[in-house]
C-alpha positions as a Markdown table, in Angstrom:
| # | Residue | x | y | z |
|---|---|---|---|---|
| 1 | Met | -10.4 | -23.5 | -22.0 |
| 2 | Gln | -8.1 | -26.1 | -23.6 |
| 3 | Leu | -5.1 | -27.6 | -21.8 |
| 4 | His | -1.8 | -27.5 | -23.6 |
| 5 | Gly | 1.1 | -30.0 | -23.4 |
| 6 | His | 2.9 | -32.7 | -25.4 |
| 7 | Pro | 0.3 | -35.0 | -27.0 |
| 8 | Ile | 0.3 | -38.6 | -26.0 |
| 9 | Thr | -1.9 | -41.3 | -27.5 |
| 10 | Leu | -3.1 | -44.2 | -25.2 |
| 11 | Asn | -4.8 | -47.4 | -26.1 |
| 12 | Ala | -8.3 | -47.8 | -24.6 |
| 13 | Tyr | -9.5 | -51.2 | -23.3 |
| 14 | Lys | -12.9 | -52.2 | -22.0 |
| 15 | Ala | -13.0 | -52.4 | -18.2 |
| 16 | Thr | -14.6 | -55.5 | -16.7 |
| 17 | Glu | -15.9 | -53.6 | -13.6 |
| 18 | Ile | -16.9 | -50.0 | -13.1 |
| 19 | Arg | -17.5 | -48.1 | -9.9 |
| 20 | Thr | -19.0 | -44.7 | -10.1 |
| 21 | Asn | -19.3 | -42.2 | -7.3 |
| 22 | Arg | -23.1 | -41.8 | -6.6 |
| 23 | Tyr | -22.9 | -38.1 | -7.3 |
| 24 | Phe | -21.9 | -38.8 | -10.9 |
| 25 | Leu | -24.4 | -41.5 | -11.8 |
| 26 | Gln | -26.6 | -39.0 | -13.5 |
| 27 | Tyr | -23.9 | -38.0 | -16.0 |
| 28 | Asp | -23.0 | -39.7 | -19.3 |
| 29 | Leu | -19.3 | -40.6 | -19.1 |
| 30 | Pro | -18.7 | -43.0 | -22.0 |
| 31 | Asp | -14.9 | -42.8 | -21.7 |
| 32 | Phe | -14.9 | -43.8 | -18.1 |
| 33 | Asp | -15.9 | -47.4 | -18.8 |
| 34 | Lys | -12.4 | -48.0 | -20.2 |
| 35 | Phe | -8.9 | -48.2 | -19.0 |
| 36 | Tyr | -6.0 | -46.7 | -20.8 |
| 37 | Leu | -2.4 | -48.0 | -21.4 |
| 38 | Pro | 0.5 | -46.5 | -23.4 |
| 39 | Asp | 2.1 | -48.5 | -26.2 |
| 40 | Thr | 4.9 | -49.6 | -23.8 |
| 41 | Met | 2.4 | -51.7 | -21.9 |
| 42 | Thr | 1.1 | -53.6 | -25.0 |
| 43 | Pro | 3.4 | -56.6 | -24.4 |
| 44 | Phe | 1.8 | -57.1 | -21.0 |
| 45 | Thr | -1.7 | -57.9 | -22.3 |
| 46 | Asp | -3.4 | -60.1 | -24.8 |
| 47 | Leu | -6.3 | -57.7 | -25.1 |
| 48 | Thr | -7.1 | -55.8 | -28.3 |
| 49 | Pro | -7.6 | -52.1 | -27.9 |
| 50 | Leu | -11.0 | -50.7 | -28.6 |
| 51 | Glu | -9.6 | -47.4 | -29.8 |
| 52 | Arg | -6.8 | -44.9 | -29.3 |
| 53 | Lys | -7.4 | -41.6 | -27.5 |
| 54 | Glu | -5.2 | -38.5 | -27.4 |
| 55 | Phe | -4.3 | -36.9 | -24.1 |
| 56 | Arg | -1.9 | -34.1 | -23.1 |
| 57 | Glu | 1.2 | -34.8 | -21.0 |
| 58 | Asp | 1.0 | -33.6 | -17.4 |
| 59 | Asp | 3.8 | -33.8 | -14.9 |
| 60 | Asn | 4.2 | -36.8 | -12.5 |
| 61 | Arg | 3.7 | -39.5 | -15.2 |
| 62 | Ser | 0.1 | -38.6 | -15.9 |
| 63 | Val | -2.0 | -37.3 | -18.8 |
| 64 | Val | -5.2 | -35.2 | -19.1 |
| 65 | Thr | -7.7 | -34.6 | -21.8 |
| 66 | Arg | -7.1 | -31.4 | -23.7 |
| 67 | Asp | -10.8 | -30.6 | -23.8 |
| 68 | Pro | -13.2 | -30.9 | -20.8 |
| 69 | Val | -15.2 | -34.2 | -20.6 |
| 70 | Leu | -17.9 | -32.9 | -18.2 |
| 71 | Lys | -19.4 | -29.7 | -16.9 |
| 72 | Val | -20.9 | -29.6 | -13.5 |
| 73 | Asp | -22.4 | -26.3 | -12.1 |
| 74 | Gly | -20.4 | -24.4 | -14.7 |
| 75 | Val | -17.1 | -26.0 | -13.8 |
| 76 | Asp | -15.2 | -27.9 | -16.5 |
| 77 | Phe | -13.8 | -31.3 | -15.6 |
| 78 | His | -11.0 | -33.1 | -17.5 |
| 79 | Gln | -10.2 | -36.8 | -17.6 |
| 80 | Asn | -6.9 | -37.6 | -15.9 |
| 81 | Ile | -4.9 | -40.9 | -16.2 |
| 82 | Lys | -2.2 | -41.5 | -13.7 |
| 83 | Gly | 0.9 | -43.7 | -13.9 |
| 84 | Ile | 1.3 | -43.9 | -17.7 |
| 85 | Gly | 5.0 | -43.3 | -17.9 |
| 86 | Ser | 6.6 | -46.0 | -15.7 |
| 87 | Thr | 8.4 | -48.8 | -17.5 |
| 88 | Thr | 10.4 | -49.9 | -14.5 |
| 89 | Gly | 9.3 | -51.7 | -11.3 |
| 90 | Pro | 8.5 | -49.3 | -8.5 |
| 91 | Phe | 10.9 | -50.9 | -6.0 |
| 92 | Ser | 13.5 | -52.7 | -8.2 |
| 93 | Arg | 14.4 | -50.1 | -10.8 |
| 94 | Arg | 14.5 | -53.0 | -13.3 |
| 95 | Pro | 12.5 | -52.8 | -16.5 |
| 96 | Leu | 9.0 | -54.4 | -16.3 |
| 97 | Lys | 8.6 | -57.7 | -18.1 |
| 98 | Lys | 5.8 | -60.1 | -18.7 |
| 99 | Thr | 5.9 | -63.2 | -16.4 |
| 100 | Ile | 3.9 | -66.4 | -16.6 |
| 101 | Ser | 2.3 | -67.4 | -13.3 |
| 102 | Pro | 2.7 | -71.0 | -12.1 |
| 103 | Gly | -0.1 | -73.3 | -13.3 |
| 104 | Ser | -1.1 | -71.2 | -16.3 |
């Protein structure tokens, strides 16, 4: 089964820390050692993306892989990324902007 939806490409960045549920330690999950950001978030980081990966738009500002990334006991699992559509602050309704913290 493939999921359908509007395609969205996200930038993949290397995560500095990974926590895996003990039940999934036996599985190879190479795309789970990264975090993903849309192009609208590029101005907020100085990091260089490792790659770009296509997802499918889901409702509630999330995306999901079109093809399964893992099969456990015959059940397909898809990678889901939450919160990729917000470009405004959650409590202010003002556009997000990069700020410089004091002392940096």
